[in-house]
N, C-alpha and C positions, 0 to 999 in steps of 0.2 A: 410480360415485363422482364427485361433483362436486369439482373442484379449487378449493378456497378460496384466494383471493388477498387478502392484507391489504396495503394500500398506505399509504405515508407521504406523504400529499398535501401536508402542510405543508413537506416537504423542498424541493419545487420552488419554493415561495413564498419561503423564507428563504435558499436556497443556490443558487449556480451549480454545476451538476453537470458535471464535466469528463470523468471516466471511470466506467465501470460494471464491476463484477466480480460473478461468481456464486460463492457459497460454500455448503458444506454446514454443518449445525448438529449439534453433539453434544448430544443431549437424553436425558432419562430417559423411561421408559414413560408415566408419567402426564402428562408435559408434551406428549407427542405426542397423547394423547387430547384434551387441552385445545385444542391447535392445530387439530385436526380439527373441533372444535366452534366455532372462531373466537374463543376467549377469549384474545386476545393484543393487546398494544399495543406498537407500535414507534416511537411518536411522539418520545419523549424519549431514545431509545437512541443509542449511538455505539459505535464499535469502536476498539481500540488494539492496537498491536504490542508484545508483551512477550516477551522472551527468544526471539525467532524464531518466535513463535506469535501468532495474532490472536484476541482475545477481544471479545465483545459485551457491553456493559454496559447496564443499565437497561431491558432488554426485559422487559416485564411479562407473564408467562403466569399466568393465574388458576389456582389449584390445582384439580385435578379433583375433582368432588364426591364420587366414590366411591373416591378414591385412598387415603384413610386415612393410615397411617403412611408410605406410599410417596411422598407429596407432598413437594416440595422448596420452597425459598424462591422466591417469585414473581419476584424481581428479581436472582437470582444471576447471576454472570458465566458466559457460555457460550462454549465454544471453537468457533471457526470452522475449517472444513476447506478449505484452499487448498494448492496445491502450492508448493514452495520458491521457485520463480522468481517466482511472483505475490507471495509475501510479501516477497521482496527488493525487487521493483519498488514495492510499496506502501510499505514502510518508507522507501525513498529519497524517494518523493514526499511522504510525511507529514512528513519532516524539514524540508520547505520551510515557511516561515512562513505561517500562516493557513489551511492545508488540514486537513480533518478527514474521517473516514470515517463515513458515516451509512447506515443501512439505508433502502432505497427500497421494497422489495417483499418479502413473505414468502409462499411458495407451496409446494405439493407437486409434485415432478417426476412424470413419467409412470410412473416405477417406484415411486412412493410415498415417496421421500425428501424430507425437509423441506429446502428451499433458501431462501437469502436473497440478494437482489440488493443489493450495496453500491455506494454512489456516493462518489467522491472529490469533496469539495465545498469551496467557498469561500463564506463568508458574504456576503450581499448587503447593500448599504448602503440607507438609507431611501429615497434618491432612485431606486434601482433598483427597489424595490418599487412606488413610485408610478408609474414608467414602465410596469411590468407591468400595473397597474390600468388606466392610460390605454389601453394597447394592447388589453386585453381588452374595454373598453367600446367602442372603435372597431370591433373585429371583431363585437361583438354588434349594433351599429347597422347594419353592412353586411349581416349575415345577415337582420335584420328587413326592410331595404329590398329585398333580393333576394326574400324570401318574399312581400312585398306585391305585387311586380310580376310 
């Protein structure tokens, strides 16, 4: 079995990632089948703490073709599985202004469980994004020069 990894590449461009957490997902049967096929998008999703639990919003899982009546809403909110200490730590950090919880990576563990890597993030300003572009261009030029020599 090939472990499919879905990454949110846009997250590293638009946010400064300070901490990373691994969480399990509560899913229905047809959602797992769609995940295994790679029919998922985590680009616009985010997580919130509600009543001592963490929920993931706007993660789009395409309905399984042969699911029939067992398919659920593609963008329903999904519960994340973290232990109580991690939830308390996250809720404390999220109460700070400007921090948000976004998914970075979605994958299957070695035991076959669906896992999601969350990042505690702060939005980048426009000049930060420009600096990243400039840094990437300089690194690309250095690699080309080294390759030529």
